[in-house]
N, C-alpha and C positions, 0 to 999 in steps of 0.2 A: 504494500500500500504506500502511495506517495503522500506522506503527511509531513509538512515542513515546519510544524510547530506554531505556537501562538506568540504574539508579541504583547507584553504587559498584561497577561491574563486573558486577552481577547482571542477568540478562536480564529484560526487561519481562514482567510477568504477562500472561496471555492471557485473552481473552474468546472462548470457543468458541461458534460459532453453528450450531445445527441449522436446517434449512429447514422441512421438512414437519412440521406440528404446532406450530412456533414462529413462524416468519415467514409461513408458509403454513398457517393454521389450517383445520381441517375445515369450520367453518361459523360463523365469528365474526359476530356481529350488531353489533359495535362500529363506530362511525363511522370513515370514512376508508379502509376497505378497497376495493380495486379489483380486478375480475376481469380476468385475462389468460389467453390461450391461448398456450402456447409449444410448440415442436416439436423438442426435442432428439432427435437421431438419427431424425427423422421421426415420432416418436411423440408424440401430443397429450397435453399435461398441462394441467390447469386449475390456475391459481395464483390465490390470493386474497392480495394484498399491500397493505401500508399504507406509502405513501411517507414517513410521519412516522418510521418505524422507522430509516431510514438516519441522519438527523440525530441522533436520540436515541442510537443506538449509537455514532456518531462522537464525540458529546459525552462519553459514558461513557468511551471510550478516551482522549480527550484529557485529561479531568479526572483520571483515575486513572493515566495513563501506561501503559495497557495496549495490547496489540495485538489487533485483531479478526482472527479466523481462522475459516474455515468448518470445521465438524465435522459433515459431512453426506455422505450417499451422492451428493449432487450434485457434490461435489468441485469441480474447476475450472469445471464447467458453471454453478455458482452465479455466477461472475463474468460470465457471458454473459447468463443468463436472470433472475437475481434482483437482483444488485447494481445495475444501472442503473435498475431499476424502483423501488428504494427509496432511491436516492441514495447508494450506497456505491461506493468505488473497487474495483478488483480487490484481492482478499485472498489470502493464502496459505491452504492447506487441509491438513487432516489426511488423509493417503492411506488412506482406509477402503475396502478393496475390497468390491465388491458381494457379498453373501452368497448371491445368487441366480444366481451365475455358472453357466455350462453345465457346469463341471467338478464341481459338487456333485451327489451323488445325493440324491434326495428325503429319504431317511432320515438323511443326513449333514449336512443344512443346520444351521448353528449358530443359536442363538437370537439375536435382534437385540441385546439389551442387553449380554450378555457379549462378543459379537463386536465391537461398536462400542467398548465400554469398553476392551477389550484393545488395540485400535489407537490409541485416544486416549492411553492410558497409555504405550505404547511411544513415541509421537511426542512427548509433553510431557515425559516423564521427571520431573526435579526442578523444572521451571518451575511456579510457582503459576498456577492457572487457575480461572476461573469458566466453567461449561458451562451454557448456556441450552438445555435439552433437554426433550423431552416423554416420553421413554421412562422409565417408572417403575422399571425395573430397573437403569439404569446406575449410580446412586449406590452401591447394594449391590455391584455388580460391581467398581467401582473399589476398594473396600476390600480386595478379594482380589488386587489387583495390587501386587507387591513394588516397593519403591523409588520409589513415586509421591510427588511433592511435594504441598504444601498445595493444596487444591482445594475448591470448592463447586459442587454441582450445583443449579441453580435450576430446579425442576420447573415446567414449563409445561403447562397444560391444553390438549391438542391441539384441543379444540373452540373455544377462545377465542383462543389465541395469545399472543404477547408483549404485556405491559402495562407501564405506567410503574412499577408496584409491583415487577415482576421486575427492572427496570433499577435501581431504588433499592436493592433487596437486593444486587444485584451490586456496585453502587457502594460500599455500606457495607463489604462484605467486602473488596473490592479496596483500599479506603482503609486498612483495618485491617492488611493484610499488607505495605503499602509501608513501607520504613524512614523 
């Protein structure tokens, strides 16, 4: 687990990582991506992953004193199927229940942005965080969550995926919130 400690008793800020659309873009033409087929629960998933992302994110966490955390429907499965392929250790994860569960009626399914944002807000509370996310709705949804700490949503184009510019934006913000 990448945890770089707290400063003056304050918890470390968080870097929340989405998977699909961020680390697994829809169709990135950027160099370095590799195609993988994985089979969580016996269901085939195509992943397009870049092994440079792991070291880039680990450096971001180390330099800023932040902790990397999965904020994805992959939850703990990201530690099995994603982390080793990009060079990250196992990370904690935000427990975001699937919104497609069998208990939902078709008309009662929540929208993905508010659903995910609500669970992220409940889990992070007052801890500052940067969220690397492709859902265009989560930033607006977070503003409706009471008691949420300082945060920045770095919007990722799901067709392109994570870039060095996104990481630089996260680094600048994390540096500005550290005492």
